[in-house]
VOPAGU-2260 file (C-alpha; in pm, 1 decimal, decimal comma):
REM VOPAGU-2260
SITE   aa  ch    i         X         Y         Z
SITE  UNK   A    0     124,2    4477,4    9158,4
SITE  UNK   A    1     221,6    4803,8    9037,1
SITE  UNK   A    2     330,6    5008,3    8739,8
SITE  UNK   A    3     632,0    5245,3    8420,7
SITE  UNK   A    4     836,2    4946,2    8524,3
SITE  UNK   A    5     559,2    5088,2    8803,7
SITE  UNK   A    6     495,6    4910,2    9140,4
SITE  UNK   A    7     109,9    4803,4    9189,5
SITE  UNK   A    8     326,9    4800,0    9510,0
SITE  UNK   A    9     261,0    4441,4    9651,9
SITE  UNK   A   10     607,7    4331,8    9814,4
SITE  UNK   A   11     404,8    4199,1   10121,7
SITE  UNK   A   12     283,8    3894,0    9931,1
SITE  UNK   A   13     540,6    3890,4    9669,8
SITE  UNK   A   14     393,2    4122,1    9341,2
SITE  UNK   A   15     488,7    4458,8    9188,2
SITE  UNK   A   16     386,9    4697,2    8945,6
SITE  UNK   A   17     638,1    4892,9    8689,4
SITE  UNK   A   18     636,6    5165,1    8435,0
SITE  UNK   A   19     894,2    5183,9    8173,7
SITE  UNK   A   20     892,2    5544,8    8051,6
SITE  UNK   A   21    1131,6    5491,5    7800,8
SITE  UNK   A   22    1286,7    5253,7    7569,2
SITE  UNK   A   23    1566,0    5113,1    7857,4
SITE  UNK   A   24    1304,2    4835,4    7954,7
SITE  UNK   A   25    1521,5    4591,2    8002,4
SITE  UNK   A   26    1710,3    4795,1    8259,3
SITE  UNK   A   27    1456,0    4853,5    8441,1
SITE  UNK   A   28    1362,7    4481,7    8480,7
SITE  UNK   A   29    1742,5    4447,2    8582,2
SITE  UNK   A   30    1671,6    4684,9    8856,5
SITE  UNK   A   31    1368,0    4516,1    8936,9
SITE  UNK   A   32    1566,0    4211,9    8986,1
SITE  UNK   A   33    1884,0    4280,2    9144,8
SITE  UNK   A   34    1669,1    4508,0    9397,7
SITE  UNK   A   35    1349,2    4272,5    9439,2
SITE  UNK   A   36    1478,8    3910,7    9340,4
SITE  UNK   A   37    1339,3    3741,9    9636,8
SITE  UNK   A   38    1028,9    3933,8    9699,4
SITE  UNK   A   39     874,9    3974,5    9349,4
SITE  UNK   A   40     715,3    3699,7    9225,0
SITE  UNK   A   41     457,0    3888,9    8960,7
SITE  UNK   A   42     560,3    4214,7    8789,5
SITE  UNK   A   43     291,6    4460,0    8634,8
SITE  UNK   A   44     403,9    4645,8    8346,7
SITE  UNK   A   45     216,2    4955,6    8292,9
SITE  UNK   A   46     437,5    5168,8    8047,5
SITE  UNK   A   47     284,9    5491,4    7887,1
SITE  UNK   A   48      81,1    5427,1    7589,9
SITE  UNK   A   49     243,8    5109,9    7500,0
SITE  UNK   A   50     294,8    4742,8    7557,4
SITE  UNK   A   51     607,2    4750,1    7325,5
SITE  UNK   A   52     849,8    4643,0    7624,5
SITE  UNK   A   53     601,1    4352,5    7726,1
SITE  UNK   A   54     775,1    4044,3    7552,7
SITE  UNK   A   55    1099,6    4208,1    7638,3
SITE  UNK   A   56    1001,3    4208,8    8046,6
SITE  UNK   A   57     900,0    3876,6    8002,7
SITE  UNK   A   58    1170,6    3716,0    7883,9
SITE  UNK   A   59    1359,2    3857,5    8103,0
SITE  UNK   A   60    1138,1    3817,2    8421,6
SITE  UNK   A   61    1120,8    3425,4    8356,8
SITE  UNK   A   62    1510,2    3385,3    8412,1
SITE  UNK   A   63    1398,7    3473,3    8783,7
SITE  UNK   A   64    1100,4    3235,3    8797,7
SITE  UNK   A   65     853,2    3599,4    8805,9
SITE  UNK   A   66     561,0    3640,6    8610,2
SITE  UNK   A   67     472,6    3939,7    8433,9
SITE  UNK   A   68     105,9    4093,3    8394,9
SITE  UNK   A   69      48,9    4263,3    8127,5
SITE  UNK   A   70     -65,8    4643,9    8149,5
SITE  UNK   A   71     -33,6    4970,4    8047,8
SITE  UNK   A   72    -100,4    5352,6    8176,0
SITE  UNK   A   73    -341,2    5554,9    7944,0
SITE  UNK   A   74    -331,3    5902,2    7874,5
SITE  UNK   A   75    -693,2    6069,4    7871,4
SITE  UNK   A   76    -872,2    6429,2    7974,3
SITE  UNK   A   77   -1140,3    6441,3    8224,2
SITE  UNK   A   78   -1410,4    6689,5    8104,0
SITE  UNK   A   79   -1629,7    6784,3    8371,3
SITE  UNK   A   80   -1956,1    6762,7    8280,8
SITE  UNK   A   81   -2059,4    7141,4    8453,0
SITE  UNK   A   82   -1952,3    7436,3    8223,0
SITE  UNK   A   83   -1764,5    7589,4    8543,2
SITE  UNK   A   84   -1527,7    7283,1    8544,4
SITE  UNK   A   85   -1199,0    7314,2    8398,4
SITE  UNK   A   86   -1069,5    6955,7    8196,7
SITE  UNK   A   87    -752,2    6791,0    8352,5
SITE  UNK   A   88    -528,8    6493,9    8243,4
SITE  UNK   A   89    -603,1    6203,1    8423,0
SITE  UNK   A   90    -364,5    5821,4    8390,9
SITE  UNK   A   91    -576,0    5525,3    8338,0
SITE  UNK   A   92    -371,1    5194,4    8451,5
SITE  UNK   A   93    -538,9    4912,0    8271,5
SITE  UNK   A   94    -432,2    4539,0    8383,5
SITE  UNK   A   95    -404,9    4256,5    8162,8
SITE  UNK   A   96    -443,1    3852,3    8195,5
SITE  UNK   A   97    -135,3    3641,0    8099,6
SITE  UNK   A   98    -261,5    3662,1    7717,8
SITE  UNK   A   99    -302,9    4013,3    7715,1
SITE  UNK   A  100    -592,4    4259,3    7540,9
SITE  UNK   A  101    -851,3    4016,0    7374,1
SITE  UNK   A  102    -867,4    4282,8    7151,8
SITE  UNK   A  103    -518,5    4389,7    7060,8
SITE  UNK   A  104    -580,4    4580,4    6720,7
SITE  UNK   A  105    -868,8    4818,1    6846,4
SITE  UNK   A  106    -627,2    4894,6    7180,1
SITE  UNK   A  107    -327,4    4917,9    6963,9
SITE  UNK   A  108    -484,0    5127,9    6740,2
SITE  UNK   A  109    -588,6    5398,1    7035,9
SITE  UNK   A  110    -261,5    5404,3    7172,2
SITE  UNK   A  111    -131,0    5470,6    6820,6
SITE  UNK   A  112    -302,2    5797,2    6795,9
SITE  UNK   A  113    -193,9    5859,8    7185,7
SITE  UNK   A  114     168,9    5830,1    7072,3
SITE  UNK   A  115     161,2    6038,6    6763,8
SITE  UNK   A  116      16,2    6300,8    6961,7
SITE  UNK   A  117     336,0    6293,2    7198,1
SITE  UNK   A  118     547,9    6355,5    6937,7
SITE  UNK   A  119     348,0    6709,8    6863,9
SITE  UNK   A  120     285,4    6770,8    7255,2
SITE  UNK   A  121     683,5    6763,1    7289,7
SITE  UNK   A  122     755,0    7013,4    6977,8
SITE  UNK   A  123     496,0    7215,9    7165,1
SITE  UNK   A  124     652,6    7189,2    7493,2
SITE  UNK   A  125     970,9    7301,2    7309,0
SITE  UNK   A  126     806,1    7601,1    7169,4
SITE  UNK   A  127     689,1    7765,7    7550,0
SITE  UNK   A  128    1046,6    7688,4    7657,7
SITE  UNK   A  129    1231,7    7869,8    7386,8
SITE  UNK   A  130     942,7    8148,8    7442,8
SITE  UNK   A  131    1063,8    8093,2    7860,4
SITE  UNK   A  132    1414,6    8145,9    7715,1
SITE  UNK   A  133    1502,0    7796,8    7769,4
SITE  UNK   A  134    1549,7    7693,4    7451,6
SITE  UNK   A  135    1641,8    7306,0    7318,3
SITE  UNK   A  136    1704,3    7116,2    7068,4
SITE  UNK   A  137    1453,4    6840,3    6891,0
SITE  UNK   A  138    1714,8    6593,1    6818,3
SITE  UNK   A  139    1856,3    6608,4    7178,9
SITE  UNK   A  140    1476,5    6524,1    7360,2
SITE  UNK   A  141    1413,0    6252,0    7077,5
SITE  UNK   A  142    1823,2    6106,1    7196,7
SITE  UNK   A  143    1705,1    6100,3    7521,0
SITE  UNK   A  144    1368,6    5946,3    7437,9
SITE  UNK   A  145    1546,0    5634,7    7200,8
SITE  UNK   A  146    1466,2    5558,5    6874,2
SITE  UNK   A  147    1143,6    5510,9    6759,9
SITE  UNK   A  148    1012,3    5620,8    7133,6
SITE  UNK   A  149     728,6    5911,9    7159,7
SITE  UNK   A  150     916,8    6191,4    7338,9
SITE  UNK   A  151     723,9    6253,9    7708,0
SITE  UNK   A  152     732,7    6522,3    7924,4
SITE  UNK   A  153    1047,9    6316,5    8105,7
SITE  UNK   A  154    1237,8    6343,4    7836,6
SITE  UNK   A  155    1228,7    6685,4    7840,0
SITE  UNK   A  156    1301,4    6734,0    8177,4
SITE  UNK   A  157    1613,7    6533,8    8127,2
SITE  UNK   A  158    1676,2    6733,5    7830,6
SITE  UNK   A  159    1660,4    7084,9    8075,4
SITE  UNK   A  160    1901,8    6910,0    8330,1
SITE  UNK   A  161    2143,4    6878,0    8056,5
SITE  UNK   A  162    2133,1    7180,6    7922,1
SITE  UNK   A  163    2197,2    7361,8    8217,3
SITE  UNK   A  164    1840,8    7522,0    8258,9
SITE  UNK   A  165    1743,5    7345,2    8594,2
SITE  UNK   A  166    1902,2    7145,4    8881,3
SITE  UNK   A  167    1730,2    6820,3    8841,0
SITE  UNK   A  168    1416,9    6688,3    8743,0
SITE  UNK   A  169    1181,9    6794,1    9049,9
SITE  UNK   A  170    1236,8    7137,2    8957,1
SITE  UNK   A  171    1163,7    7115,8    8580,7
SITE  UNK   A  172     821,6    6921,0    8657,6
SITE  UNK   A  173     735,3    7150,6    8991,0
SITE  UNK   A  174     857,6    7468,4    8782,6
SITE  UNK   A  175     757,2    7436,4    8414,8
SITE  UNK   A  176     653,0    7112,9    8330,5
SITE  UNK   A  177     347,9    7020,7    8586,4
SITE  UNK   A  178       1,9    6954,7    8493,3
SITE  UNK   A  179    -109,2    7336,9    8363,7
SITE  UNK   A  180     238,1    7476,3    8415,7
SITE  UNK   A  181     348,8    7726,8    8179,0
SITE  UNK   A  182     577,2    7487,1    7969,8
SITE  UNK   A  183     275,0    7230,6    7947,2
SITE  UNK   A  184      80,6    7084,8    7629,2
SITE  UNK   A  185    -154,6    6817,1    7569,9
SITE  UNK   A  186    -205,8    6578,8    7258,6
SITE  UNK   A  187    -435,3    6341,9    7142,0
SITE  UNK   A  188    -532,2    6186,1    7505,8
SITE  UNK   A  189    -870,5    6040,1    7483,5
SITE  UNK   A  190   -1155,2    6123,3    7703,5
SITE  UNK   A  191   -1063,5    5942,1    8036,9
SITE  UNK   A  192   -1414,7    5716,8    8008,7
SITE  UNK   A  193   -1361,6    5621,9    7701,9
SITE  UNK   A  194   -1015,7    5534,3    7836,1
SITE  UNK   A  195   -1202,4    5306,4    8077,5
SITE  UNK   A  196   -1447,2    5173,9    7853,8
SITE  UNK   A  197   -1220,6    5094,9    7581,2
SITE  UNK   A  198   -1007,6    4883,0    7888,0
SITE  UNK   A  199   -1343,5    4712,0    7946,0
SITE  UNK   A  200   -1375,3    4639,3    7607,1
SITE  UNK   A  201   -1021,7    4430,5    7575,0
SITE  UNK   A  202   -1079,9    4230,6    7874,0
SITE  UNK   A  203    -867,9    4453,4    8123,7
SITE  UNK   A  204    -894,4    4590,6    8470,1
SITE  UNK   A  205    -961,8    4989,3    8489,3
SITE  UNK   A  206    -773,9    5142,1    8714,3
SITE  UNK   A  207    -741,5    5546,9    8842,6
SITE  UNK   A  208    -345,1    5611,3    8858,7
SITE  UNK   A  209    -228,8    5893,0    9177,3
SITE  UNK   A  210    -573,0    6036,4    9165,7
SITE  UNK   A  211    -415,9    6238,8    9480,6
SITE  UNK   A  212    -235,6    6445,0    9180,2
SITE  UNK   A  213    -588,0    6585,4    9103,8
SITE  UNK   A  214    -745,3    6892,7    9113,2
SITE  UNK   A  215   -1140,0    6704,7    9171,6
SITE  UNK   A  216   -1078,0    6369,5    9254,1
SITE  UNK   A  217   -1402,5    6334,8    9386,1
SITE  UNK   A  218   -1602,5    6491,6    9060,2
SITE  UNK   A  219   -1346,4    6258,6    8857,5
SITE  UNK   A  220   -1399,6    5933,1    9060,9
SITE  UNK   A  221   -1800,7    5970,0    9043,2
SITE  UNK   A  222   -1765,6    5995,9    8714,6
SITE  UNK   A  223   -1513,7    5723,4    8596,9
SITE  UNK   A  224   -1698,6    5473,5    8808,4
SITE  UNK   A  225   -2024,2    5526,4    8632,8
SITE  UNK   A  226   -1794,4    5444,4    8308,2
SITE  UNK   A  227   -1710,1    5105,1    8506,1
SITE  UNK   A  228   -1413,7    5205,1    8697,2
SITE  UNK   A  229   -1249,6    4874,6    8863,6
SITE  UNK   A  230   -1012,7    5053,7    9121,0
SITE  UNK   A  231    -805,6    5357,7    9281,0
SITE  UNK   A  232    -482,2    5382,6    9394,8
SITE  UNK   A  233    -527,5    5463,7    9740,4
SITE  UNK   A  234    -185,3    5367,5    9854,8
SITE  UNK   A  235     143,8    5647,0    9779,9
SITE  UNK   A  236     490,0    5580,5    9707,5
SITE  UNK   A  237     567,1    5807,0   10017,7
SITE  UNK   A  238     413,1    5556,7   10233,3
SITE  UNK   A  239     104,8    5723,3   10311,3
SITE  UNK   A  240    -243,4    5618,8   10304,7
SITE  UNK   A  241    -483,2    5920,9   10168,0
SITE  UNK   A  242    -738,7    5912,5   10470,1
SITE  UNK   A  243   -1010,2    6155,5   10537,5
SITE  UNK   A  244    -945,3    6425,5   10806,1
SITE  UNK   A  245   -1012,6    6251,3   11170,4
SITE  UNK   A  246   -1311,2    6496,0   11226,6
SITE  UNK   A  247   -1504,8    6292,4   11044,6
SITE  UNK   A  248   -1458,7    5980,1   11266,5
SITE  UNK   A  249   -1680,3    6167,1   11508,9
SITE  UNK   A  250   -1928,9    6325,7   11229,5
SITE  UNK   A  251   -1983,6    6008,0   11029,2
SITE  UNK   A  252   -2259,3    5841,9   11305,6
SITE  UNK   A  253   -2514,6    6103,4   11203,3
SITE  UNK   A  254   -2378,4    6295,5   10847,3
SITE  UNK   A  255   -2393,8    6124,0   10522,9
SITE  UNK   A  256   -2110,3    6057,0   10365,5
SITE  UNK   A  257   -2270,9    6044,2   10029,3
SITE  UNK   A  258   -2432,3    6361,4   10125,1
SITE  UNK   A  259   -2132,6    6529,5   10197,4
SITE  UNK   A  260   -1939,9    6405,7    9870,0
SITE  UNK   A  261   -2242,1    6491,3    9672,2
SITE  UNK   A  262   -2337,1    6821,4    9772,6
SITE  UNK   A  263   -1991,2    7048,1    9787,1
SITE  UNK   A  264   -2224,4    7328,5    9994,6
SITE  UNK   A  265   -2295,3    7111,4   10253,4
SITE  UNK   A  266   -2252,5    7266,5   10628,8
SITE  UNK   A  267   -2025,8    6952,8   10696,5
SITE  UNK   A  268   -1809,3    6988,6   10400,1
SITE  UNK   A  269   -1519,8    7209,1   10552,4
SITE  UNK   A  270   -1505,7    6983,1   10845,7
SITE  UNK   A  271   -1481,3    6657,5   10676,7
SITE  UNK   A  272   -1260,8    6624,8   10382,9
SITE  UNK   A  273   -1310,5    6279,4   10225,7
SITE  UNK   A  274   -1016,7    6102,1   10142,6
SITE  UNK   A  275    -923,8    5844,0    9849,4
SITE  UNK   A  276   -1046,0    5553,6   10072,9
SITE  UNK   A  277   -1378,3    5697,8   10168,7
SITE  UNK   A  278   -1415,9    5735,5    9812,6
SITE  UNK   A  279   -1320,8    5390,7    9742,1
SITE  UNK   A  280   -1522,2    5253,4    9973,7
SITE  UNK   A  281   -1832,4    5497,8    9889,9
SITE  UNK   A  282   -1800,2    5429,0    9465,4
SITE  UNK   A  283   -1704,9    5041,9    9525,2
SITE  UNK   A  284   -1396,0    5065,2    9442,3
SITE  UNK   A  285   -1073,8    4833,7    9488,4
SITE  UNK   A  286    -793,1    4998,1    9685,5
SITE  UNK   A  287    -498,6    4930,5    9518,2
SITE  UNK   A  288    -108,1    5155,0    9537,6
SITE  UNK   A  289     209,7    5217,5    9313,6
SITE  UNK   A  290     501,4    5338,7    9366,9
SITE  UNK   A  291     515,1    5488,9    9018,5
SITE  UNK   A  292     892,6    5417,1    8949,7
SITE  UNK   A  293    1019,6    5556,3    8658,9
SITE  UNK   A  294    1345,1    5444,9    8628,2
SITE  UNK   A  295    1499,4    5843,5    8634,2
SITE  UNK   A  296    1717,8    5773,5    8925,1
SITE  UNK   A  297    1773,3    6059,4    9208,5
SITE  UNK   A  298    1618,1    6085,1    9577,4
SITE  UNK   A  299    1275,0    6223,9    9454,8
SITE  UNK   A  300    1166,8    5825,6    9315,0
SITE  UNK   A  301    1069,7    5624,6    9521,8
SITE  UNK   A  302    1242,9    5262,8    9521,6
SITE  UNK   A  303    1026,0    4981,4    9323,2
SITE  UNK   A  304     837,5    4800,3    9620,7
SITE  UNK   A  305     794,7    5056,8    9871,5
SITE  UNK   A  306     420,8    5078,9    9889,2
SITE  UNK   A  307     248,2    4736,1   10057,1
SITE  UNK   A  308     -92,4    4662,6   10022,0
SITE  UNK   A  309    -227,1    4411,5   10235,6
SITE  UNK   A  310    -316,3    4055,3   10186,0
SITE  UNK   A  311    -687,2    4136,2   10162,7
SITE  UNK   A  312    -593,6    4421,9    9888,0
SITE  UNK   A  313    -474,3    4167,6    9677,9
SITE  UNK   A  314    -707,0    3918,5    9747,0
SITE  UNK   A  315   -1001,9    4176,4    9626,6
SITE  UNK   A  316    -813,2    4268,2    9315,1
SITE  UNK   A  317    -740,9    3911,8    9210,4
SITE  UNK   A  318   -1124,1    3815,5    9291,6
SITE  UNK   A  319   -1225,8    4110,1    9091,8
SITE  UNK   A  320    -961,9    4033,4    8804,5
SITE  UNK   A  321   -1000,6    3688,9    8782,2
SITE  UNK   A  322   -1351,5    3645,7    8585,1
SITE  UNK   A  323   -1245,4    3932,6    8357,5
SITE  UNK   A  324    -889,6    3812,9    8242,3
SITE  UNK   A  325   -1033,9    3437,2    8205,6
SITE  UNK   A  326   -1328,1    3549,3    7989,1
SITE  UNK   A  327   -1101,5    3776,0    7783,6
SITE  UNK   A  328    -854,9    3429,4    7776,2
SITE  UNK   A  329   -1144,4    3249,7    7653,7
SITE  UNK   A  330   -1195,0    3547,0    7372,6
SITE  UNK   A  331    -822,8    3512,0    7266,4
SITE  UNK   A  332    -808,3    3164,3    7246,3
SITE  UNK   A  333   -1131,5    3134,2    7027,0
SITE  UNK   A  334   -1004,9    3402,7    6802,5
SITE  UNK   A  335    -677,4    3289,5    6810,2
SITE  UNK   A  336    -839,5    2908,0    6695,5
SITE  UNK   A  337   -1060,7    3063,7    6387,0
SITE  UNK   A  338    -739,3    3211,4    6301,7
SITE  UNK   A  339    -395,6    3111,1    6381,7
SITE  UNK   A  340    -235,5    3309,4    6110,8
SITE  UNK   A  341    -214,7    3596,5    6460,4
SITE  UNK   A  342      -2,8    3357,4    6692,9
SITE  UNK   A  343     220,1    3608,6    6659,7
SITE  UNK   A  344      41,9    3871,2    6834,8
SITE  UNK   A  345    -123,4    3626,5    7099,0
SITE  UNK   A  346     259,8    3494,2    7173,5
SITE  UNK   A  347     349,8    3848,6    7201,5
SITE  UNK   A  348     205,9    3835,3    7591,4
SITE  UNK   A  349     240,2    3473,5    7706,5
SITE  UNK   A  350     488,3    3393,2    7985,5
SITE  UNK   A  351     708,5    3065,8    7810,8
SITE  UNK   A  352     673,5    2738,1    7901,5
SITE  UNK   A  353     598,6    2382,8    7687,0
SITE  UNK   A  354     313,8    2488,7    7499,2
SITE  UNK   A  355     164,3    2822,8    7426,7
SITE  UNK   A  356    -148,3    2805,6    7565,2
SITE  UNK   A  357    -112,9    2563,6    7921,8
SITE  UNK   A  358      18,5    2788,3    8131,2
SITE  UNK   A  359    -242,5    3005,7    8098,0
SITE  UNK   A  360    -481,6    2801,1    8131,8
SITE  UNK   A  361    -343,9    2660,1    8467,0
SITE  UNK   A  362    -300,1    3041,4    8602,3
SITE  UNK   A  363    -634,4    3177,9    8545,2
SITE  UNK   A  364    -887,1    2909,5    8588,5
SITE  UNK   A  365    -929,2    2652,7    8827,9
SITE  UNK   A  366    -938,7    2272,1    8741,6
SITE  UNK   A  367   -1294,3    2275,7    8733,6
SITE  UNK   A  368   -1341,2    2577,2    8484,8
SITE  UNK   A  369   -1014,6    2407,0    8259,9
SITE  UNK   A  370   -1284,7    2094,0    8254,4
SITE  UNK   A  371   -1621,1    2257,4    8148,6
SITE  UNK   A  372   -1767,1    2160,1    7805,5
SITE  UNK   A  373   -1629,4    2495,9    7693,0
SITE  UNK   A  374   -1287,9    2439,9    7763,9
SITE  UNK   A  375   -1261,9    2091,0    7619,2
SITE  UNK   A  376   -1441,9    2190,3    7301,9
SITE  UNK   A  377   -1148,9    2505,4    7271,4
SITE  UNK   A  378    -888,3    2243,3    7381,1
SITE  UNK   A  379    -971,1    2016,1    7058,3
SITE  UNK   A  380    -973,3    2275,2    6798,5
SITE  UNK   A  381    -614,0    2400,4    6927,4
SITE  UNK   A  382    -487,3    2062,2    6956,4
SITE  UNK   A  383    -385,9    2027,1    6607,1
SITE  UNK   A  384    -235,8    2394,0    6587,1
SITE  UNK   A  385     165,4    2453,0    6588,3
SITE  UNK   A  386     362,8    2726,3    6579,8
SITE  UNK   A  387     740,0    2837,7    6517,7
SITE  UNK   A  388     871,4    3009,7    6808,8
SITE  UNK   A  389    1293,0    3071,4    6653,7
SITE  UNK   A  390    1193,7    2790,7    6466,9
SITE  UNK   A  391    1153,0    2571,1    6752,5
SITE  UNK   A  392     797,3    2424,9    6670,3
SITE  UNK   A  393     565,6    2472,6    6941,1
SITE  UNK   A  394     200,4    2337,9    7046,3
SITE  UNK   A  395     -31,1    2579,2    7098,2
SITE  UNK   A  396    -244,0    2348,6    7392,8
SITE  UNK   A  397     -88,1    2048,0    7575,9
SITE  UNK   A  398    -244,9    1669,2    7472,7
C-alpha cells in the first residue's frame, strides 16, 4: 500500500499507496489504473494535509474493482528535547479503514489549520525567491495549484520551471526548496508527536514517511515511538532497502544495538551506522515502503508500484491495522446511529455497494466478530435508517 496519489508500494500482493499533490486526483488515479490495472487491487490515497480527493478516487477506482484505503500525509515539525538539536520537518502518514477517521471533525480542523498555513508558507517562499532574483507572481503559483488548493512547494517549483528560473523540478528542490534551503519556509505544522497522537485518536495507523531524508532519523523514530508511532517506511522508491553497514553483522553478537543507538559517543557508533530496518526492529515498528509518487512526471520520479513489500510485511501491516480499524468502524457506526443526519460525512469514505455499512463489516470483521451481541445491537439500531444518494434511497445496513 503506498501514498500523494502515493504507492504503500505493494504490487507483490496487488496493493499500492498514492499521494495526489494537487487537484488532479482523477488524473493520478487514471495513471494508476492504466499502468497497474492488473496488479493493483487495493490503493491507499495519502494526499498532503487533505482527504478531499478520496470520494473522487473511490468513485474512479470502483469501476476497476479496486478498493481505496483512505489516508492523509500530515505535515509536522520535530523539535528535539535537547537544546542543541535543531527542529526539522517530518511527514506522518495516516491510514484509515474503509469508513474513514472515527473523529473526522477533529482531524479536519487540524488539517484545515495546516492548509491555511500553506498559503502563508507559499507567500514566504515567493518573497525569498524574489530576494534571490527569481520573482514569481502569486497568481501564477495559484493557477498551477488549482482552484481552492493550498499551494505547496511542488507548485512553486513548477512555476519556477515555467518562468525559466530552473531547468526542472529536481533542480528547484535541490538548489532552493529543500528542507532548510535558501527559499524554504514553514507554516502551521503540528508537532510530530501531536500528529501521531491525532492519528491514534481518530482510529488510524501512524507511519513515518521517507525517514532516510531526515537529519537524525534515530532520534525522531525513538521520540515518535513513545507517542504511539506504528510503522516507518523502510523500502525506498529507488529499490534500495535502508540496511545497516555490513560491519554491524560481525559486531552485533557482542555489542548492544540499543546501546549504540542511544549512546552517540559509543566506541562502535562510527563503525556501525544503524539502518532503518534495524531501527524498526529495535522499536517494534512495522516496515513499510512507498514510491512517493506525486504525478509530477519526469525522470526524477518513480512509477507507482515500484516498491515491493514482501507478503510477510503486508501481513504484519494488516495484523496491526485490522483491530484498530475495527474499533474505529464501531465508533463511526455508533455515532452514526445516534445522529443519522451526519450521513454525508459517513458516506464520504465508503466503497460503493448496495448498502452503506455491510461492505465495511465484511472487509474488516470476521464472521464471528460480525455476529457478536455488540454488532447485532448496532445492526438493529441502523436497520431502520435510509439515506439518499443522488436521489436514490440506500439502506444503511442490509437486513
